[in-house]
ROSE-252666 format. One record per residue: residue in one letter; z, y, x of N, C-alpha, C in turn. Coordinates in pm, whole numbers, padded with zeros to 5 digits, always signed. Layout:
! ROSE-252666
AZYXZYXZYX ...
! end
This chain:
! ROSE-252666
M-03391-00758+00746-03449-00831+00883-03315-00819+00950 K-03289-00937+01045-03236-00963+01140-03237-00957+01291 Y-03146-00844+01333-03170-00798+01482-03061-00864+01578 Y-03085-00900+01700-02978-00906+01770-03015-00825+01852 I-02855-00775+01943-02883-00661+02082-02808-00693+02169 I-02835-00678+02258-02753-00719+02385-02705-00627+02451 A-02599-00534+02520-02604-00469+02621-02450-00475+02682 G-02439-00477+02820-02313-00459+02893-02241-00393+02952 E-02218-00274+02920-02163-00189+02988-02142-00079+02866 A-02039-00018+02919-02020+00124+02819-02102+00244+02759 S-02177+00287+02865-02337+00305+02794-02379+00285+02725 G-02420+00153+02722-02476+00059+02667-02460+00031+02503 D-02316+00066+02551-02218+00037+02407-02244+00160+02299 L-02241+00244+02357-02279+00382+02284-02431+00389+02264 H-02524+00406+02328-02646+00367+02301-02683+00301+02166 G-02608+00161+02131-02619+00045+02111-02579+00061+01960 A-02462+00157+01961-02378+00204+01853-02506+00295+01784 N-02547+00399+01813-02650+00499+01791-02751+00399+01707 L-02831+00335+01787-02909+00270+01734-02913+00144+01575 I-02793+00102+01639-02769+00051+01495-02739+00117+01359 K-02698+00232+01396-02672+00315+01257-02826+00351+01207 E-02916+00358+01319-03034+00431+01267-03118+00302+01228 L-03087+00196+01235-03148+00047+01224-03080+00012+01071 R-02964+00049+01077-02894+00024+00938-02973+00156+00801 L-03004+00274+00868-03061+00362+00760-03213+00338+00737 Q-03259+00284+00837-03389+00283+00779-03426+00115+00771 D-03341-00010+00734-03366-00105+00661-03234-00164+00648 K-03238-00101+00488-03091-00163+00427-03024-00309+00446 D-03173-00404+00452-03111-00544+00446-03075-00578+00573 A-03048-00486+00684-03004-00520+00779-02937-00625+00834 N-02916-00704+00915-02827-00782+00946-02867-00799+01107 I-02695-00753+01194-02713-00722+01289-02599-00790+01408 R-02654-00825+01483-02512-00955+01558-02565-00869+01659 C-02456-00856+01811-02462-00795+01894-02366-00845+02006 W-02387-00879+02145-02335-00855+02258-02314-00689+02296 G-02208-00599+02312-02152-00505+02324-02004-00479+02354 G-01991-00320+02213-01847-00335+02231-01808-00298+02103 D-01677-00190+02108-01615-00166+01969-01728-00020+01886 L-01805+00027+01976-01897+00151+01917-01997+00046+01816 M-02045-00042+01897-02145-00121+01845-02133-00195+01709 Q-01977-00274+01705-01880-00327+01623-01882-00246+01528 N-01774-00082+01543-01753-00026+01431-01890+00025+01371 A-02038+00040+01421-02127+00053+01386-02172-00017+01252 G-02150-00149+01286-02214-00287+01191-02269-00315+01236 G-02217-00364+01349-02271-00486+01406-02186-00578+01421 T-02221-00717+01419-02132-00790+01420-02077-00865+01603 L-01995-00834+01610-01990-00859+01735-01951-00999+01820 V-02020-01069+01926-02031-01208+01958-01949-01195+02069 K-01986-01080+02167-01884-01086+02306-01878-00924+02339 H-01769-00866+02395-01710-00733+02449-01774-00779+02602 Y-01842-00619+02614-01849-00573+02753-01734-00583+02888 K-01640-00586+02841-01496-00591+02895-01544-00715+02968 E-01543-00852+02932-01550-00931+02965-01700-00983+03044 M-01782-00864+03055-01877-00934+03136-01983-00817+03237 A-01870-00717+03279-01878-00612+03387-01821-00639+03509 F-01923-00677+03601-01918-00699+03761-01977-00562+03788 M-01941-00530+03885-01959-00436+04018-02032-00445+04104 G-02141-00448+04133-02199-00474+04262-02247-00619+04319 F-02351-00636+04433-02317-00769+04460-02278-00875+04499 L-02174-00819+04593-02039-00911+04596-01962-00973+04447 E-01937-00873+04379-01886-00912+04276-01924-00961+04185 V-02089-00989+04217-02168-01080+04106-02134-01198+04159 L-02199-01247+04286-02135-01364+04357-02041-01438+04303 L-01865-01346+04320-01808-01425+04268-01740-01470+04140 N-01840-01371+04077-01826-01457+03938-01955-01515+03892 L-02031-01550+03945-02126-01571+03907-02133-01736+03787 N-02018-01827+03801-01960-01910+03699-01995-01850+03591 S-01891-01744+03573-01848-01643+03416-02002-01654+03380 I-02083-01561+03470-02229-01502+03434-02324-01623+03372 F-02309-01767+03461-02398-01874+03385-02353-01883+03230 K-02173-01933+03247-02186-01952+03122-02176-01878+03032 N-02200-01733+03020-02187-01617+02923-02381-01663+02873 I-02437-01655+02986-02621-01624+02963-02629-01820+02865 T-02587-01910+02893-02598-02030+02776-02525-01983+02661 S-02397-01929+02659-02337-01924+02544-02441-01819+02456 C-02480-01703+02502-02578-01577+02422-02723-01671+02411 K-02802-01777+02511-02894-01860+02421-02863-01979+02291 E-02750-02010+02325-02757-02085+02186-02704-02001+02080 D-02588-01910+02102-02599-01801+01982-02688-01753+01893 I-02833-01701+02007-02942-01658+01946-03012-01782+01864 L-03002-01860+01892-03087-01975+01839-03037-01998+01705 N-02871-01978+01703-02852-02035+01561-02837-01934+01483 F-02856-01785+01511-02901-01676+01436-03002-01649+01388 S-03113-01667+01477-03246-01736+01433-03256-01553+01423 P-03284-01490+01511-03333-01339+01454-03509-01301+01482 D-03493-01171+01387-03636-01162+01354-03729-01068+01509 I-03599-01037+01624-03622-00979+01702-03510-00941+01796 L-03543-00955+01876-03463-00923+02027-03459-00814+02065 I-03315-00727+02097-03333-00616+02142-03248-00625+02258 F-03285-00548+02356-03204-00522+02498-03167-00396+02508 I-03072-00368+02604-03009-00217+02618-02996-00257+02789 D-03086-00186+02836-03016-00167+03023-02978-00359+03040 Y-02892-00344+03160-02808-00428+03203-02902-00597+03239 S-02962-00523+03340-03103-00586+03346-03083-00755+03397 G-03005-00743+03520-02997-00881+03553-02943-00988+03459 F-02888-01017+03316-02817-01049+03263-02966-01047+03127 N-03026-00969+03091-03082-00930+02987-03231-00999+03028 L-03244-00963+03147-03384-00983+03171-03399-01166+03197 R-03287-01247+03236-03249-01400+03187-03305-01436+03073 I-03222-01355+02990-03269-01407+02851-03414-01379+02815 A-03457-01270+02828-03605-01257+02820-03701-01342+02824 K-03650-01386+02945-03733-01498+02977-03722-01622+02882 W-03635-01653+02887-03599-01798+02803-03701-01753+02648 A-03618-01603+02629-03671-01572+02487-03826-01606+02420 K-03923-01558+02521-04049-01594+02546-04097-01702+02550 E-04020-01783+02602-04055-01936+02579-04055-02000+02487 N-03937-01944+02375-03887-01981+02273-03974-01939+02140 G-04059-01811+02171-04122-01796+02099-04052-01635+02036 L-03974-01635+02051-03859-01482+01983-03990-01381+02034 K-03981-01268+01957-03997-01149+01969-03905-01050+02043 T-03928-00972+02169-03839-00879+02265-03870-00733+02274 N-03776-00677+02277-03804-00517+02229-03704-00473+02358 Y-03723-00397+02430-03588-00352+02577-03591-00187+02489 Y-03519-00142+02486-03442-00007+02498-03336+00063+02604 I-03442+00172+02642-03325+00180+02804-03358+00113+02892 S-03489+00102+02963-03553+00025+03041-03464+00034+03205 P-03465-00149+03251-03357-00192+03366-03508-00070+03477 Q-03399-00046+03554-03445+00045+03690-03476+00032+03784 I-03619-00084+03785-03726-00090+03859-03782+00007+03937 W-03783+00106+03879-03780+00203+03994-03691+00281+04070 A-03578+00193+04065-03503+00242+04148-03490+00115+04229 S-03500-00012+04226-03498-00122+04336-03563-00241+04298 R-03631-00335+04352-03642-00452+04291-03789-00441+04219 E-03847-00353+04266-04006-00260+04164-04045-00402+04072 G-04050-00521+04156-04178-00649+04162-04102-00748+04032 R-03990-00677+03993-03970-00699+03816-04055-00710+03771 I-04125-00583+03729-04240-00559+03675-04329-00666+03591 E-04368-00739+03670-04416-00902+03650-04322-00934+03547 N-04198-00977+03546-04145-01040+03447-04149-01005+03302 I-04127-00855+03337-04140-00698+03238-04244-00769+03117 K-04346-00755+03211-04509-00778+03160-04522-00901+03090 R-04461-00948+03189-04467-01150+03079-04391-01171+02951 D-04246-01117+02949-04141-01095+02881-04118-01015+02782 I-04186-00924+02791-04120-00791+02656-04239-00736+02586 D-04189-00759+02457-04332-00726+02399-04370-00556+02355 A-04257-00458+02386-04248-00358+02373-04125-00276+02480 M-04158-00161+02534-04082-00086+02625-04052+00061+02593 H-03886+00057+02536-03850+00205+02498-03795+00279+02580 V-03864+00419+02639-03766+00443+02765-03728+00580+02705 I-03639+00629+02802-03563+00719+02737-03600+00827+02876 L-03633+00812+02982-03602+00880+03129-03786+00932+03084 P-03768+01080+03150-03935+01121+03111-04042+01069+03223 F-03970+01026+03347-03986+00996+03471-04084+00858+03471 E-04009+00792+03343-04020+00672+03341-04164+00632+03258 K-04224+00729+03191-04372+00663+03102-04471+00664+03214 D-04447+00750+03321-04544+00773+03437-04544+00635+03505 F-04429+00623+03555-04392+00504+03637-04473+00361+03543 Y-04437+00323+03430-04452+00180+03337-04618+00245+03365 E-04674+00322+03287-04833+00359+03280-04906+00369+03374 N-04886+00439+03480-04972+00474+03557-04997+00445+03685 K-04841+00391+03696-04834+00298+03810-04888+00143+03809 H-04825+00108+03663-04837-00059+03668-04918-00099+03541 N-04957+00017+03448-05074-00044+03361-04984-00152+03250 F-04854-00098+03246-04761-00131+03100-04768-00022+03000 P-04758-00031+02901-04804+00107+02804-04627+00069+02738 V-04549+00219+02721-04410+00228+02664-04412+00342+02610 N-04297+00363+02515-04313+00475+02452-04204+00539+02478 F-04217+00668+02526-04075+00754+02545-04040+00851+02414 V-03946+00777+02420-03825+00848+02307-03756+00930+02293 G-03722+00993+02405-03638+01067+02446-03494+01045+02487 H-03400+01099+02522-03271+01040+02550-03195+01058+02461 P-03103+00926+02434-03003+00963+02332-02869+01020+02339 L-02877+01033+02432-02740+01104+02477-02727+01249+02403 L-02833+01290+02405-02872+01459+02334-02818+01450+02208 D-02835+01369+02125-02818+01349+01991-02617+01280+02008 A-02620+01201+02087-02461+01176+02094-02375+01288+02097 I-02444+01381+02180-02342+01538+02212-02381+01612+02134 A-02436+01621+02075-02517+01734+01960-02425+01665+01844 N-02401+01601+01771-02349+01508+01691-02192+01515+01672 R-02162+01541+01806-01993+01504+01839-01903+01619+01731 P-01812+01593+01697-01743+01645+01589-01687+01791+01703 I-01664+01888+01634-01624+02043+01717-01455+01984+01718 L-01454+02035+01853-01291+02015+01927-01210+02128+01930 D-01066+02097+01881-00941+02206+01855-00900+02191+01941 E-00943+02288+02065-00892+02287+02193-00745+02238+02209 A-00675+02361+02135-00516+02364+02165-00478+02237+02120 R-00488+02196+02006-00463+02070+01979-00488+01936+02056 F-00627+01945+02130-00643+01817+02211-00553+01871+02326 R-00519+01969+02388-00405+01999+02534-00270+01952+02463 Q-00266+01997+02333-00111+01984+02351-00095+01821+02309 E-00170+01722+02247-00200+01597+02200-00170+01497+02367 H-00285+01544+02432-00254+01500+02577-00165+01548+02719 Q-00077+01646+02646+00020+01693+02741-00053+01788+02828 L-00165+01851+02838-00247+01921+02897-00190+02068+02928 H-00201+02156+03043-00131+02248+03063-00219+02358+02964 P-00176+02455+02874-00230+02526+02737-00343+02620+02809 N-00324+02666+02924-00467+02728+03012-00471+02680+03134 K-00432+02615+03187-00518+02577+03303-00653+02525+03340 P-00726+02588+03358-00894+02528+03364-00896+02408+03491 I-00933+02308+03386-00975+02161+03382-01052+02111+03494 V-01055+02031+03620-01139+01991+03661-01109+01814+03645 A-01246+01749+03540-01217+01640+03495-01328+01540+03598 L-01210+01437+03597-01239+01293+03703-01321+01220+03604 L-01427+01185+03648-01507+01073+03608-01523+00937+03721 P-01411+00899+03699-01456+00765+03826-01505+00633+03774 G-01573+00662+03642-01616+00504+03676-01581+00426+03535 S-01614+00302+03475-01542+00202+03402-01529+00089+03459 R-01530+00059+03561-01520-00113+03611-01376-00080+03740 K-01298-00165+03699-01191-00174+03790-01193-00153+03934 Q-01309-00203+04007-01315-00172+04168-01384-00046+04167 E-01451+00021+04099-01500+00115+04163-01407+00269+04097 V-01327+00255+04006-01275+00287+03971-01138+00359+04079 Q-01080+00259+04103-00959+00254+04247-01044+00381+04368 K-01122+00332+04370-01198+00360+04526-01255+00493+04516 M-01288+00512+04375-01323+00691+04356-01188+00778+04312 L-01085+00705+04242-00946+00804+04237-00913+00803+04363 Q-00890+00718+04454-00858+00757+04579-00823+00870+04642 V-01006+00894+04664-01042+01013+04721-01044+01147+04631 M-01062+01125+04462-01092+01239+04431-00938+01330+04384 L-00840+01237+04367-00695+01243+04370-00629+01325+04460 S-00727+01318+04630-00688+01334+04736-00658+01499+04714 L-00760+01558+04655-00743+01726+04620-00679+01764+04545 S-00608+01666+04411-00493+01777+04386-00416+01869+04439 D-00347+01821+04579-00240+01924+04603-00302+02053+04639 D-00421+02030+04638-00521+02164+04742-00556+02294+04605 F-00559+02223+04483-00603+02301+04392-00504+02328+04248 K-00368+02338+04294-00262+02401+04237-00316+02454+04084 D-00409+02541+04098-00430+02677+04029-00493+02594+03885 Y-00590+02464+03915-00642+02354+03812-00538+02221+03770 E-00583+02208+03652-00491+02054+03634-00629+01916+03636 F-00598+01850+03733-00678+01753+03719-00658+01632+03627 V-00767+01599+03563-00763+01518+03395-00848+01374+03444 I-00821+01300+03432-00846+01166+03426-00967+01136+03358 A-01081+01095+03331-01119+01022+03195-01094+00890+03196 G-01006+00831+03090-01008+00697+03139-01128+00619+03035 A-01203+00519+03128-01276+00422+03021-01242+00337+02954 P-01271+00306+02834-01253+00245+02707-01245+00103+02751 S-01322+00053+02888-01290-00073+02934-01173-00137+03007 L-01052-00024+03002-00957-00060+03072-00837+00027+02986 D-00715-00042+03055-00610-00028+02955-00502+00097+03033 R-00451+00156+02954-00400+00232+03024-00296+00242+03121 T-00263+00126+03103-00141+00049+03199-00247+00055+03353 F-00367+00048+03350-00419+00034+03507-00391+00206+03538 Y-00427+00294+03473-00414+00422+03571-00281+00454+03566 T-00178+00398+03525-00013+00492+03578+00001+00495+03725 S-00079+00438+03831-00027+00444+03995-00087+00540+04020 F-00194+00584+03913-00247+00800+03963-00186+00874+03943 L-00119+00851+03839-00044+00982+03761+00054+00992+03796 A+00138+01007+03956+00241+01016+04007+00248+01207+04000 D+00113+01232+04057+00142+01391+04057+00131+01463+03914 E+00242+01537+03988+00231+01634+03781+00077+01715+03742 N+00031+01752+03825-00088+01813+03828-00202+01741+03805 V-00170+01588+03766-00298+01481+03733-00249+01471+03591 K-00341+01459+03493-00304+01392+03363-00418+01279+03344 Y-00412+01242+03188-00470+01096+03243-00532+01103+03032 V-00653+01102+02999-00689+01114+02866-00794+00969+02839 Q-00715+00899+02766-00793+00783+02732-00892+00783+02595 S-01026+00768+02659-01163+00745+02587-01194+00807+02523 K-01190+00938+02577-01216+01081+02523-01333+01188+02613 T-01361+01120+02637-01450+01182+02784-01531+01290+02724 Y-01602+01307+02592-01676+01405+02560-01590+01498+02540 D-01522+01483+02437-01405+01592+02477-01363+01679+02587 L-01304+01570+02677-01251+01640+02837-01373+01720+02852 L-01489+01665+02816-01634+01726+02930-01641+01887+02880 S-01600+01887+02748-01648+02040+02656-01531+02090+02682 L-01411+02047+02740-01314+02199+02793-01328+02213+02965 A-01401+02128+03036-01386+02137+03189-01470+02218+03252 H-01442+02276+03374-01455+02376+03414-01554+02330+03545 A-01500+02258+03571-01580+02167+03679-01554+01982+03652 A-01602+01903+03745-01607+01777+03715-01643+01742+03878 L-01588+01581+03914-01603+01503+03993-01665+01377+03935 V-01781+01330+03937-01837+01232+03910-01885+01114+03975 T-01868+00948+03938-01929+00867+03995-02046+00850+03955 S-02149+00811+04028-02310+00813+04024-02308+00734+03892 G-02397+00772+03789-02408+00660+03643-02467+00775+03547 T-02466+00666+03404-02482+00782+03287-02377+00864+03284 A-02298+00879+03396-02146+01006+03372-02218+01144+03442 T-02300+01130+03500-02397+01233+03582-02455+01293+03502 L-02578+01265+03413-02623+01310+03328-02566+01378+03195 E-02481+01313+03133-02349+01357+03037-02275+01440+03067 T-02242+01490+03204-02210+01594+03277-02271+01737+03252 A-02377+01715+03327-02487+01775+03303-02517+01850+03155 L-02531+01741+03076-02543+01777+02925-02442+01886+02856 F-02349+01886+02903-02223+01957+02881-02199+02088+02938 N-02273+02078+03045-02322+02231+03111-02203+02211+03248 V-02135+02146+03277-02061+02117+03386-02072+02110+03496 P-02070+02197+03572-02106+02215+03732-02011+02045+03797 Q-02071+01968+03882-02054+01859+03947-02053+01812+04016 V-01983+01770+04180-02030+01695+04230-01985+01512+04230 V-02125+01468+04257-02140+01314+04203-02070+01244+04379 C-02026+01155+04363-01963+01040+04422-01968+00903+04389 Y-01996+00841+04519-02033+00710+04522-01973+00636+04668 K-01930+00528+04582-01827+00444+04726-01836+00309+04707 A-01906+00238+04770-01878+00077+04717-01836-00032+04830 N-01796-00128+04780-01775-00220+04922-01898-00221+05006 W-01840-00244+05176-01927-00253+05245-02039-00345+05211 I-02057-00453+05234-02149-00576+05188-02205-00522+05089 S-02169-00475+04975-02256-00449+04886-02339-00341+04892 Y-02278-00219+04955-02327-00101+05002-02494-00079+05105 Q-02430-00234+05187-02551-00272+05282-02644-00301+05240 I-02605-00371+05093-02740-00475+05071-02827-00367+04966 A-02759-00287+04919-02807-00157+04817-02898-00076+04897 K-02851+00008+04984-02971+00054+05089-03049+00039+05131 R-03050-00120+05114-03164-00178+05157-03274-00217+05075 I-03245-00200+04945-03320-00229+04883-03339-00078+04736 I-03253-00007+04766-03302+00111+04673-03357+00204+04768 T-03439+00266+04700-03537+00326+04764-03552+00500+04748 L-03473+00501+04657-03484+00661+04556-03414+00758+04694 E-03460+00891+04643-03402+00976+04730-03282+01040+04692 Y-03278+01039+04599-03138+01055+04529-03038+00939+04460 I-02935+00944+04381-02909+00851+04318-02852+00896+04171 S-02861+01008+04141-02792+01072+03996-02851+01099+03939 L-02868+01028+03803-02988+01094+03687-03044+01252+03690 V-02956+01321+03701-02990+01447+03753-03074+01485+03800 N-03082+01440+03990-03136+01487+04061-03275+01427+04050 L-03309+01229+03985-03385+01214+03980-03491+01274+03893 I-03428+01331+03780-03506+01355+03651-03523+01494+03669 M-03499+01587+03784-03528+01705+03796-03653+01736+03977 G-03591+01574+03998-03674+01589+04119-03645+01663+04256 A-03508+01701+04228-03452+01801+04352-03309+01827+04334 E-03255+01822+04450-03092+01836+04486-03021+01928+04365 I-03004+01874+04279-02928+01989+04135-02788+01997+04206 V-02726+01834+04210-02583+01865+04210-02576+01778+04358 K-02508+01756+04409-02446+01746+04534-02414+01607+04535 E-02460+01524+04620-02438+01398+04615-02381+01329+04748 L-02251+01291+04720-02130+01255+04872-02131+01086+04842 I-02185+01025+04884-02209+00853+04902-02187+00777+05037 Q-02074+00705+05000-02014+00604+05090-01952+00665+05190 D-01991+00673+05329-01888+00738+05439-01918+00880+05430 K-01968+00963+05360-02004+01131+05319-01868+01143+05250 L-01868+01042+05138-01748+01078+05018-01576+01065+05116 T-01553+01197+05175-01449+01193+05235-01321+01349+05157 K-01238+01366+05212-01170+01453+05153-01231+01555+05143 V-01243+01602+05287-01298+01706+05346-01432+01770+05288 N-01523+01674+05297-01617+01641+05214-01602+01762+05083 L-01518+01638+05006-01514+01668+04836-01450+01817+04840 K-01378+01828+04909-01291+01996+04905-01385+02073+04913 N-01447+02076+04981-01590+02177+05052-01623+02196+04885 E-01725+02102+04855-01834+02077+04761-01747+02125+04636 L-01632+02086+04575-01577+02165+04484-01525+02284+04474 N-01498+02372+04601-01482+02500+04628-01609+02551+04563 L-01695+02521+04567-01840+02561+04588-01903+02569+04468 I-01831+02505+04364-01904+02470+04247-01755+02541+04153 L-01666+02595+04204-01592+02609+04099-01582+02772+04065 S-01671+02878+04145-01723+02979+04094-01810+03016+04209 G-01950+03118+04190-02017+03165+04310-02149+03116+04253 P-02237+03152+04318-02431+03103+04332-02424+02972+04298 K-02340+02892+04348-02351+02699+04346-02335+02674+04215 R-02237+02737+04169-02191+02721+04030-02313+02754+03923 E-02358+02874+03955-02436+02939+03864-02612+02849+03891 K-02631+02840+03984-02754+02745+04027-02751+02631+03934 Q-02631+02567+03934-02617+02457+03870-02663+02460+03708 I-02574+02558+03679-02577+02584+03483-02695+02638+03450 N-02788+02734+03581-02916+02709+03503-03002+02638+03480 A-02986+02504+03576-03113+02423+03619-03063+02313+03513 Y-02923+02306+03451-02887+02209+03324-03024+02263+03202 Q-03053+02379+03166-03097+02412+03054-03241+02318+03086 L-03320+02355+03217-03461+02326+03240-03433+02132+03211 L-03315+02090+03298-03305+01960+03241-03305+01914+03096 S-03212+01954+03005-03204+01896+02873-03339+01926+02823 Q-03482+02050+02865-03577+02065+02796-03668+01923+02856 K-03636+01878+02949-03724+01763+03013-03695+01637+03003 L-03582+01623+02882-03526+01502+02836-03589+01448+02689 G-03671+01554+02642-03774+01545+02552-03707+01526+02393 G-03596+01638+02346-03552+01677+02255-03510+01532+02193 H-03418+01602+02046-03343+01523+01968-03459+01398+01925 G-03356+01289+01855-03390+01185+01826-03446+01060+01825 A-03376+01016+01953-03452+00938+02028-03404+00818+01978 S-03252+00735+01898-03229+00629+01831-03340+00653+01683 K-03327+00697+01632-03460+00719+01531-03592+00691+01528 K-03617+00714+01633-03774+00687+01682-03747+00548+01735 A-03665+00487+01848-03616+00405+01850-03665+00270+01764 A-03547+00283+01679-03518+00189+01569-03616+00191+01448 S-03717+00320+01476-03851+00291+01383-03957+00205+01460 L-03967+00210+01564-04063+00162+01653-03995-00029+01628 I-03908+00013+01653-03810-00186+01688-03848-00270+01505 I-03797-00156+01453-03833-00174+01315-03974-00234+01275 S-04094-00184+01342-04208-00180+01285-04295-00298+01439 N-04249-00333+01523-04218-00437+01602-04147-00571+01493 A-04070-00571+01483-04034-00700+01434-04102-00748+01285 K-04155-00651+01208-04238-00709+01103-04369-00719+01176 R-04460-00652+01272-04564-00723+01307-04573-00893+01338 E-04676-00909+01301-04721-01063+01288-04765-01103+01428 G-04757-01227+01446-04786-01278+01573-04668-01218+01679 
! end
């Protein structure tokens, strides 16, 4: 069968790649065309558009790039029609994907959504579009099933979180070799810096994260370089000898880290699944933040706290993200009771995520839906 998958960010590329692997295992004749990244391409998908050309952060940045976004939407529709897939699969990236979904249903295409748009966080009214345009939804967060089914009477499939498989299936790391290869200190404990994947957010986050490096000389600060950004982009942040950089090796870095400073997003959950104590950071431009805080009604912004329903990890948002506050919170997770409390809570978090096999379950459901008549 023919599958068309659309992902627009680094996390979507990871989950899309694992889904492609499972689709190809379960359907030997699978022909997969995709918008995504290197991982999806390496897994066997024919890449149409790279997410590096599609990633815009915040309301202001989206407005400034509307022309490019609309061109991408038009191009995507044309490519879908030319490919004529048996099923369309959307992965997160709701601003783009829900527009394509509306058009797809109007043109009689089957639509499945894997990794739900975060309508539980903002613009909940989009549920009506989802009910109209999506044939089946496969969710990865435990509270999403209750949200869709009990609150909005829309049946969904909870498949578990694909990060559990992505982390469990990674190769065992040779620590000494890794440190030598990336010119890290042979035995200094590491504070991992995960500043995001888009230029705008990385610049904002690293400025305050790196302000701490001189205050923690016994630790080595290591930036997790995003696959969407070239090494040259990070050069200006590497002036301090206590600051190092690792490109596209976030999981390897987290497997060695003693603590982490993390920009809100999927990375907060990844950090937790590696049992690394963390401080969550978020800072947008003023206009984007003012808009966001008026439409996002959640008590927390990190997936760790949202899943647990409590403040397990400290969140420093916008004006609270200062050097003083970040230094205080980092000190608290380097040693002592707050560090132990986070690590203990992470064990329960893993249990809540539904066990392994998310990509396998999602692929099976998608194949079944693609075969279904009508």
